C-alpha positions, 0 to 999 in steps of 0.5 A: 723830618726830624720828628719822624727820625726821632720817633722811628729811632725811639720805636726801633730802640723799643723793638731792640729792647724787646728782642733782647728779652728772647734767648735765641742767637737769632733774636740777639743778632736781629736786636743788634741790627735794629739798634744799628738802624736806630743809631742811623736815625739818630745820626741823621738828626744829630750828626755822626758823633752826637748821634752815637752819644744820644743813641747809646744812653737812649737805648739804656733808658729804654731798656730800663723802661722795658724792664720796669714795665714788663718785669722779669722774663717768664721762665719756660 
């Protein structure tokens, strides 16, 4: 069960990072919602305080990874 929560949390963080690449307000709010669900997955594994301290750096690292892999957002 731990593996499922960690995998789901990481995939949700990737989805959150990809949603932030769009400029619309709905996309940003959906990204926040996805990030909160990912944080809940990490909290389920690590507990209340540690889950938040794991989710935030993981989101930053996945955001950097997304930026490096996909590059700059294309201009319309």
